[in-house]
N, C-alpha and C positions, 0 to 999 in steps of 0.2 A: 790297527790291519786292514785298512784301507785306504790310509796315508797316503798321499801320491809318492811322499818324497822318501818315505822307509823305502815303502817299494823298489823305487828307483836308487835307493842302497842298495838293495839286498839283493839288486841286478846286478849294480856293477860289480859285488865280494862275489858274486857266483860267475862272473864273467873272469874276474883274476883268478880264478881258481882254475880255468882251462889251458889244458895244456896249447900247442903249437899248434898242432893238428885241430884240436877242438876249436879252436879259437878260429882257424882255415873255416872250419864246416860253416861255423856263425857265420859269420863275415858271409860266404858266398849265400847261408841261406837270408839275411835279412835285402843280399843282392834280388836273388830270387823276386822274395816278394813285391820288393819296390819295382823290380819289372815288368811283374804281375801288377800289382796297380798301375803302373805306368800302360798299360795294353790296354785296362779297364776303362780308364778316363780318356783311352784315345779313342778306343771303340763308343762310348757312349757320344763324344764331340763329334763323331762321323756320323752315327745314328740321328743325333739330333742337324745337322746338316741336312743329311740325307732327307729326312726327311720336310726340310723348310724346300729345298730344292722341290721335289717331288708336287707339294703344296702351290708355288707358284707355276712348275707346270702345268698343273690340274686348270686354276684361275685362266696360264697364257689360251689353253685347250677350248675351257667355256668358253672364254670372249671370241674364239675361233669361231666356237659351233653356232655364234648367235650373228656373228657375221656372215657366216655364210647362210643363214636362216635366211639373215636381211637381204641376199642377193650382194654382199661385196666382193669385189675381184682378190682374189688371193693378192695382186698388187698390196692392195688398203689393208689385207687383213692379214700380211707379212709386215707391212707398218707399222701396224696397232698393235702387236703384238710379239713380232722379233721370230716369230715361227721362221723356219724355211718351205718352201715352198712343197717339198715334197712330204712334209709332216701336217702339211694343210689337206694335198688334197687326199694321203692317208684322212683326215677327218671328212671330206666330202664323201667318201668311197661309203665309208660306216653311215651314212646319213641312209 
């Protein structure tokens, strides 16, 4: 009943009974499923990458805020964190 080989054989038998129109629809259906899975996987990967980038930016901002609190210049903070002057100034203004 739950034998995968039997299930696969039944599916093949069912497919072979399809008309050309049904077979074309069946192929389109699985193409859509495959495409949807690709979109989901791409979205998951994109989400993970965005999360990592946000985390790294937060670390840089925290380091910059510590540098600001410690009296470091924008040049020094930029060298340490890689943040641009505009971002550093924005952090200075937040304090």
